[in-house]
C-alpha positions, 0 to 999 in steps of 0.5 A: 642139342648134343650135337652143340653140347658135345663138341663144346665140352670137348673144346673147353676141356681140350683147351685145359688140356692144352694149358696144363700139358704146355706147363708141364712141357715148357716146365721140363724143357726149361729144366733140361736145357739147364742141366744139358748146357745146351740152352733154350733156343738150341733145344727148342730148334732141335728136340721140341721142333722135331717133337711136335712135327712127329705126327705131321711127319707120320701124316706125311709118309702115309699120303706120299705113299698113298699117292697124296704127297701133294697135299703135305707139301701144302701143309708144310708151306701154309704150316711155315708161314703160320709159325712165322706170322701168326705164332711170333706175331701174336706171342709179341703182342701178348709179350709187350701186353705184360707189365713192365715189359720192353721190346725184345731187341737182338742183342737179347740172343746170343751170337751163336743163337742167332746164327742158328736162328738165321739158319733156319730162316735162310733154309725155309726161304732158299729149298722152296726158290731152289723147288720152283727154280731149278731143282726137279721135285725128286726122290733124289732132292727128298733124300738130300733134303732129309740129310740137310736136316741130319746134318745141321741139327747134329751140328747144332747140337754139338756146337756146345758139347753134351758133358753130363758129368760137367754139367752134373757138378754144376748143379751139384750131382754126381755124374750117374744121377746127372744122366738119370735126371736128364732121362726123367726131364725128357720123358717129362717133357715128352709127356707134356708135349704128347699131350699138347699134340692130343689137345690140339687134334681135340681142339681142331676136331671140335672146333670144325664141328661146331663151325659146321653146326652153326653153319660157316662154310667147309672151305672157310673152316678149311682155310683157317681152322684145319689150316691153322690147327697144324700150328697148334701145337706150337702156338699152344707151347710158344705163346705160354713159352714167351708169357714165361719169359722163355722167349728164346726157347719159343724163337728156337720153336717156331724157327726150328719147326720152319726148318724142320718141316721144310728139310725132314717133312718136305724130303720125306714127303719127296722121298717117299712119292711114287710120282714127281711132284709138281711145286710150282702150283704152290708159288703164291703159298712159296712167295707169302713164306719167303715174305714172312721170312724175309720180315722176320729176318728184318725185324730181328736184324733190326734189333726191336722186336714188340708189338708194332712188328707183332701187328706187322706179321699178324697182318701180313697173315691176315692178307695170305688168309684173305688170299686162300679164301679168295677175298684177295686177289692179286694180279698174275 
């Protein structure tokens, strides 16, 4: 009996932890975006996306050093598909269900925000194409991807000058107090994000144990629970953010995570791998990843994002899962 009670208690506790930690993280991230003047989408694209990706970065580096870098490549591509299709798709549906909510439009994003989001979508689409078509998956390419991450992250942050003295005066605080407040909000945001990461890890592990106990095949578990588990921190944070009307923060984090995955994490995997990786084995994953990015770009460019668009993205994710599990087989 303890075999089911213990993971059930852990699962329920983890869900509560996700809600509390997500609330703490979002509240302080929004404050941080306001006081620094960076804006929600920009801070989501850079700070939040990088912070939630740090565990995956550590796993990718250790896996690459131990000669298992190919696993990290699959996780990166699968995570990007889940970010676009599952998180944004589910978020749009839940957001549309809120009383009085209308469809989101691309106009609701500022021009500089759209440029940044389109950059993330473009990068997450082009790099996989280059890797399976032209570029060898070598350490030089890995270093180049890391350099792209550093350059564009710096460029995005520096697009709006971070002048704490000016921001502090706007909110009625002296410069020194403003800096101290930024540090406090940053620390509280990181505490919330760490809580989300830990809660998500416990949730995935307990769910896997429960699934095995009731007899679900391990192949299905690995293709669903574990695969989705890598995106659980973003799923928890961004769904809560959208429901609290911080839509630009959610989009910034989701697309920023895709950008971080395909540049920093994939770059680190290639750079630390002792052997050259054969990326073409992931042609199906790359196809779904590119398709998800193109559909998201089209929906954003069209200017209407609501429950219908959410169902389109979720349908693509369902097709992807059926393909991974072998239920749906496409002709060669």
